[in-house]
N, C-alpha and C positions, 0 to 999 in steps of 0.2 A: 663710381664706375671703375671697372677693372681696366687698368692700363698696364701693358707689358712693355718693358724697354729692352731692346736687343739690337745687335748690330744690323744696320740696314742691309738688305739683300740687293744684289745686282739688278734684279728685275724691278726694284722699287726706286732706283736712282732717278729716273726721269720724273716720276710722280712726286718724290720728296723735293726735288729741285723746283718743281712748279709750286708745291705748297710753300716752300721757303720764299720764292720770288713773289708769289701772290700775297703772302703775309706782309712783306716789306712794302710792296706797292699799295696794298689796301690800307695800311696804316700811315701812308704818306711819308715813309722813311727814306725815300730815294729822291734826291733833289732834282734829278732829271727825268723822273717818271719812267716810262717804258724805254726811254733812250739812255738810261743810266748805265754806265759801263760796269757797275758793281753787280748788275743782274747776271752777268756771265758767271761770276764767282758763286753767286747764290744758287744758280742752276747746276753748277759743276760738281754734283754729288759724287760721281765716279772718281773724279780726280782727287777730291778730298778724302774719299774712302781709301784711296791708294796710298795716301801720305799721312793720314790721321785716322781716328776712329769716329765714324759717323754712326750715331745711335738713332734708332727709330722708335717712336711710340705707336703702339697698335692697341686697338680695343679687343674685347673678348671674341668678336667676330672676325678679327684679322684686318679691320679697316685701318689704314695708315692715317695717323692723326697729326704727326709732326716729327721733328728731328732736331738734332744738335750735333755739332762737331766737337768732340773731346780732343784736346791737344795736349799730348804728353811733353815733358821737357825735351828740348832739342828739335821739336817738330818744325818744319818750315811754315806751318800755319800759326805759330805763336806770334802774337802782336805785342803783348805787354808782359808776358810771363818771364820771370827770372829763371836761372838755371835750376832752381830747386822748387819750381812752381808748375802746376798744371794750369790749363786755361780752357775755357770753352767759348765757342763762337757760333753764330748763325742759328741761334735758338729760334724755332718757328713752329707754330701750331696752326692748323687749318682753321679758317673762320668758323666752320661748322662744329669744330671740336673744342673751341675755347670755353673755358669755365668748367671743363670736365676733369681737370687735374693732370692733363698730359704735360703741360709746361713745367709744373713743379716736379713731376716724376722724372722728367728729363734732367732737370738741374740736380735732383737728388742722385740720379745715376752717375752723373759726372763727379759729384762730391764723393760718392762711394768708391769710384774708380781711383780717384786721387788718393784717398785714404788707404786703399788696398795696395797702392803702388809702394807705399813705405818710403820714408826718407824725404818726403816733400814738406815744405813749410806752409804751403797754402795753395789755393786755387783762385784764379783771377778771371776777370771778364771786362770787356768794354761794352758800353751801351750808350744809346742816344738819350738825351734828357727827356724826350717825349715818351719813352717806353715805360710809363709809370706802372702798368700792371706787372711788368717783369721786375721792376724795382721792388714792388711789394713782395714778390716771391723771394727775391734775393735777401731782403731784410728779414723776412720771416725765417729764413734758413740760417741766419747768422752772418751773412755777408755785411761788410761795412764799407762805406765810401772811402776811397783813397784819392782825394783830389790832387795830391802831389804827383800822381801817376796819370792824370788826364792827359790826353794827347790829341793831336790834329792830323788825321791822314790827308786832309786837304786844307788849303788856306781857308780860314773862316768857319771850319767845321770841327767842333770839338767833341770828342767822345769822353764820357765819364767812365771811371773805373771803380770796380768793387773788388774786395778780397775777402776770402774766408780763411782764417788761420786753421791749419790742420793739427 
């Protein structure tokens, strides 16, 4: 399938926010379901786009398939990136678009941006242990687990980290 990756457009903010929220809810990734406070951040595409680069995946017909937030060094959206690393967050693909290559295309676009930036040592990400399909993409693209960087944004909730050296 043809997938194009480009910056999200303002008129797509709400739709991409809902795709992201529904992907997390549908996969059971939010401990408090529809009452989870993280949903607000997942839906806040406009705010993320003002402070980082939000990329959208669209098919040949222009259908919005998913998106990701690319975080350059120094961005307020960085969770685990060091000063010489990029990061990406909130990778999500709609349920109807899964298996069509959009997720991998989004990850590749983040890696390409990090490489093009020059001077970066790597690109990092945080993920939940249950996100096994995403882990397969990361490993296929050369990311390696960095357990020494795993972290807990909430007590009892640990995020795993991966890194790709550039």
